[in-house]
C-alpha positions as CSV (number, residue, x, y, z in Angstrom):
1,M,15.9,-2.2,-3.3
2,L,16.1,-2.9,0.4
3,T,14.2,-5.9,1.7
4,E,12.8,-7.0,5.1
5,R,15.7,-9.5,5.3
6,D,18.3,-6.8,4.8
7,L,17.0,-4.4,7.4
8,H,19.5,-4.8,10.2
9,G,22.7,-3.3,11.5
10,V,23.9,0.3,12.0
11,Y,22.0,2.9,9.9
12,V,23.0,6.6,10.1
13,P,20.8,9.5,9.2
14,I,23.5,11.8,7.8
15,I,23.6,15.5,8.5
16,T,23.3,18.0,5.7
17,P,26.2,20.5,5.8
18,F,25.6,24.1,4.7
19,D,28.1,26.8,4.0
20,E,28.2,30.1,5.8
21,D,25.6,31.5,3.3
22,G,23.2,28.7,4.1
23,E,23.7,26.8,0.8
24,V,24.2,23.1,0.6
25,D,27.9,22.2,1.0
26,T,28.1,19.2,-1.3
27,A,31.9,18.7,-0.8
28,S,31.4,18.4,3.0
29,F,28.4,16.1,2.6
30,Y,30.5,13.9,0.4
31,N,33.3,13.8,3.0
32,Q,30.9,12.8,5.8
33,A,29.2,10.2,3.6
34,Y,32.6,8.7,2.5
35,N,33.8,8.5,6.1
36,L,30.6,6.8,7.2
37,F,31.0,4.2,4.5
38,Q,34.6,3.7,5.4
39,D,33.5,3.0,9.0
40,E,31.3,0.2,7.7
41,V,27.9,1.4,8.4
42,D,25.1,-0.8,7.1
43,G,22.9,1.9,5.7
44,L,22.7,5.7,5.1
45,V,19.6,7.9,5.4
46,V,19.6,11.0,3.3
47,N,17.1,13.8,4.2
48,G,16.1,12.4,7.6
49,T,15.3,14.7,10.5
50,T,19.0,14.8,11.4
51,G,19.6,16.0,7.8
52,E,17.2,18.9,8.5
53,S,14.6,17.5,6.0
54,P,12.0,20.2,6.6
55,A,14.5,22.8,5.3
56,I,15.7,20.8,2.2
57,M,14.3,21.7,-1.2
58,S,13.6,18.9,-3.8
59,E,16.3,20.0,-6.1
60,E,18.8,20.0,-3.2
61,L,17.8,16.5,-2.3
62,G,18.8,15.4,-5.8
63,V,22.2,16.9,-5.4
64,L,22.7,15.3,-2.0
65,F,21.6,11.9,-3.2
66,A,24.0,12.0,-6.1
67,A,26.8,13.0,-3.7
68,A,25.9,10.0,-1.5
69,Q,26.0,7.7,-4.5
70,A,29.4,9.1,-5.6
71,A,30.8,8.6,-2.0
72,R,29.4,5.0,-2.0
73,D,31.1,4.3,-5.3
74,A,34.4,5.8,-4.1
75,A,34.3,3.7,-1.0
76,N,33.5,0.6,-3.1
77,V,30.6,-0.6,-0.9
78,S,27.1,-1.6,-1.6
79,V,25.4,0.1,1.4
80,P,21.7,0.9,0.9
81,L,20.7,4.5,0.6
82,I,17.4,5.4,2.2
83,V,15.6,8.8,1.6
84,G,13.3,10.4,4.2
85,T,10.1,11.2,2.3
86,G,7.5,11.6,5.1
87,T,5.3,14.7,5.4
88,N,2.0,15.4,7.2
89,V,0.1,15.3,3.9
90,T,-0.4,11.9,2.2
91,M,-0.4,13.4,-1.4
92,S,3.0,15.1,-0.9
93,T,4.5,12.0,0.8
94,V,3.4,9.8,-2.1
95,R,5.0,12.3,-4.5
96,K,8.3,12.5,-2.5
97,T,8.4,8.8,-2.3
98,E,8.0,8.5,-6.1
99,E,10.8,11.0,-6.5
100,A,13.1,9.1,-4.2
101,G,12.5,6.0,-6.3
102,K,13.4,7.9,-9.5
103,L,16.6,9.0,-7.8
104,G,17.5,5.4,-7.1
105,A,16.8,5.1,-3.4
106,D,16.7,1.6,-1.9
107,A,13.9,2.5,0.5
108,A,11.9,5.4,1.9
109,L,11.8,6.4,5.6
110,V,8.3,7.6,6.2
111,V,7.4,9.4,9.5
112,V,4.0,9.2,11.1
113,P,2.0,12.3,9.9
114,Y,2.8,15.1,12.3
115,Y,0.8,18.2,13.5
116,N,-2.5,17.1,12.0
117,K,-3.1,14.5,14.7
118,P,-4.9,12.0,12.4
119,S,-6.9,9.0,13.7
120,Q,-5.3,5.6,13.9
121,E,-7.3,4.6,10.8
122,G,-6.1,7.7,9.0
123,I,-2.5,6.8,9.7
124,I,-2.9,3.3,8.5
125,E,-4.5,4.5,5.2
126,H,-1.7,7.1,4.8
127,F,0.9,4.2,4.9
128,R,-1.2,2.1,2.6
129,R,-1.2,4.8,0.0
130,V,2.5,5.4,0.3
131,A,3.4,1.7,0.2
132,S,1.3,1.4,-3.0
133,V,4.0,3.5,-4.8
134,G,6.2,0.4,-5.0
135,M,9.1,1.7,-3.0
136,P,10.1,-0.3,0.2
137,V,8.8,1.8,3.1
138,I,10.2,2.0,6.6
139,L,7.7,3.2,9.2
140,Y,9.1,5.9,11.4
141,D,7.4,6.3,14.8
142,V,8.6,9.3,16.8
143,P,5.7,10.5,19.0
144,H,7.5,13.3,20.8
145,R,7.9,15.0,17.3
146,T,4.6,14.0,15.7
147,G,2.3,14.5,18.6
148,V,0.6,11.2,17.8
149,K,0.9,8.0,19.8
150,L,0.5,4.8,17.7
151,E,-1.4,2.0,19.3
152,L,0.2,-1.4,19.1
153,D,-2.5,-2.8,16.8
154,T,-1.9,0.2,14.5
155,V,1.8,-0.5,14.2
156,R,1.1,-4.2,13.6
157,R,-1.4,-3.4,10.8
158,I,1.0,-1.0,9.2
159,L,3.8,-3.5,9.3
160,E,1.6,-6.1,7.7
161,L,1.1,-3.9,4.6
162,D,2.8,-5.1,1.5
163,G,5.7,-2.9,0.8
164,V,6.4,-1.9,4.4
165,I,9.6,-3.7,5.3
166,G,10.1,-2.6,9.0
167,M,10.2,0.4,11.2
168,K,12.4,2.9,13.0
169,D,11.2,3.0,16.7
170,S,11.9,6.3,18.4
171,T,9.4,5.8,21.2
172,P,10.6,6.6,24.8
173,N,11.0,3.0,26.0
174,T,11.5,-0.6,24.8
175,Q,7.8,-1.6,25.4
176,L,6.9,-1.4,21.7
177,V,9.9,-3.4,20.3
178,T,9.4,-6.0,23.1
179,E,5.8,-6.5,22.1
180,L,6.5,-6.5,18.3
181,T,9.3,-9.1,18.9
182,R,6.9,-11.3,20.8
183,L,4.4,-11.1,17.9
184,G,7.1,-12.0,15.4
185,S,6.9,-8.7,13.4
186,K,9.0,-7.3,10.7
187,P,12.4,-5.9,11.8
188,V,12.6,-2.9,14.1
189,L,15.6,-0.5,14.2
190,C,16.0,1.5,17.4
191,G,16.0,5.3,16.8
192,E,16.1,6.4,20.4
193,D,19.9,6.7,21.0
194,S,19.6,6.6,24.8
195,L,18.0,3.1,24.5
196,L,20.1,1.4,21.8
197,F,21.6,-1.4,23.9
198,D,18.3,-2.1,25.7
199,A,16.4,-2.2,22.4
200,L,18.8,-4.8,20.9
201,Q,18.3,-6.9,24.0
202,S,14.5,-6.5,23.5
203,G,14.6,-7.8,20.0
204,A,15.6,-4.8,17.7
205,K,17.5,-5.9,14.6
206,G,19.7,-2.8,14.6
207,V,19.9,0.9,15.2
208,M,19.2,4.1,13.2
209,S,21.3,6.5,15.2
210,A,21.9,10.2,14.7
211,S,24.7,10.1,17.2
212,A,26.6,7.7,15.0
213,N,27.5,10.6,12.7
214,V,30.4,11.0,15.1
215,E,32.5,8.2,16.8
216,T,31.0,6.0,14.1
217,E,33.6,3.2,14.5
218,R,32.6,2.9,18.2
219,F,28.9,2.6,17.4
220,V,29.6,0.0,14.7
221,A,31.9,-2.0,17.2
222,F,29.2,-1.8,19.8
223,Y,26.6,-3.4,17.4
224,R,29.1,-6.0,16.0
225,H,29.9,-7.2,19.5
226,F,26.2,-7.6,20.3
227,L,25.6,-9.4,17.1
228,A,28.5,-11.8,18.0
229,G,26.9,-12.6,21.3
230,Q,29.5,-10.6,23.2
231,H,26.9,-8.7,25.2
232,K,29.2,-7.7,28.1
233,E,31.7,-6.1,25.7
234,S,28.8,-4.5,23.8
235,R,27.3,-3.0,26.9
236,E,30.6,-1.6,28.0
237,L,31.2,0.0,24.6
238,Y,27.7,1.5,24.7
239,E,28.0,2.8,28.3
240,D,31.2,4.6,27.2
241,L,29.2,6.2,24.4
242,L,26.3,7.3,26.6
243,P,27.9,10.6,27.9
244,L,28.4,11.7,24.3
245,I,24.9,10.7,23.3
246,R,23.4,12.7,26.2
247,L,25.5,15.8,25.2
248,L,24.5,15.5,21.5
249,F,20.8,15.7,22.5
250,Q,21.3,18.4,25.2
251,E,20.4,21.0,22.5
252,P,18.3,20.5,19.3
253,N,19.7,17.9,16.9
254,P,21.8,18.2,14.7
255,A,23.5,21.3,16.0
256,P,25.9,19.5,18.4
257,I,26.8,16.9,15.8
258,K,27.5,19.6,13.2
259,W,29.7,21.5,15.7
260,L,31.7,18.5,16.4
261,L,32.2,17.5,12.8
262,E,33.3,21.1,12.0
263,Q,35.9,21.0,14.8
264,Q,37.1,17.6,13.5
265,G,37.6,19.1,10.0
266,I,35.1,16.8,8.4
267,I,32.7,19.5,7.3
268,A,33.6,23.1,6.6
269,S,30.9,24.8,8.7
270,G,28.4,23.8,11.4
271,T,25.8,26.2,9.9
272,L,22.1,25.3,10.3
273,R,19.0,26.6,8.7
274,L,16.6,28.6,10.9
275,P,14.8,28.0,13.1
276,L,17.7,25.9,14.3
277,L,20.6,27.7,15.9
278,P,24.2,26.8,16.6
279,V,25.2,25.2,19.9
280,T,25.7,27.5,22.9
281,E,29.1,28.2,24.4
282,G,28.3,26.1,27.4
283,L,27.7,23.0,25.3
284,R,30.8,23.6,23.2
285,A,32.9,23.5,26.3
286,K,31.4,20.1,27.2
287,L,31.8,18.7,23.7
288,A,35.4,19.9,23.4
289,S,36.8,16.7,24.9
290,Y,35.5,14.8,21.9
291,V,37.2,16.9,19.3
């Protein structure tokens, strides 16, 4: 299982490919996972938001996780596999986290409960219950999706819970990671792709980047240079990636990523499950230079 000490580096929330009939394309998923492992990512997230988790059935998750394990074995690496298990109901989140443990996941990525807009105390209790399952838990704070803004004290109290090993921070600036670093908190991974370099400078221990599904080697190189203290080189690499990152989030994630991976021949189809739609012709034209 993943530990607080191990939570650093480049983690990628992998896309979930579907065939043209909307069924899970296990072969394409395997190809993408294998390529990510070959590009030396430090962790893989199955069933994250980028993997269209709201549209994935529990039986499909088992198939995807087995394919990720097979790709990891074929690549001969020991990269941790994390499963997204968060919902807006504590009982179902606990159940999904237990199921992830049975599959063999190394940790669970648990989003702040969305839509319900619970109180700060309710959110803390939610994570307390999930952490009691015994699986390492990574707090995922993404207020523009959840509709809830966590107070600093709430984040601190969640991170102090036994079983919570760190967090993915997708807040819109580096204020939170700066404050948590000052307080000496558990590790933070930046999940806001437009802030990756600034977050590392502010104390983040790594990144959990949807954009790193493509141009993965460059994202890994950007992080490795930063880790080696070569901040000028790291910044230059990241600034080169920024135009791509902005395009990948110009339309709902993961549609642009899937389109690019299809054009590159890594997955067979860029199909998404409704209500997500394929990228527009205008964005395809902008992305074409990255094919």
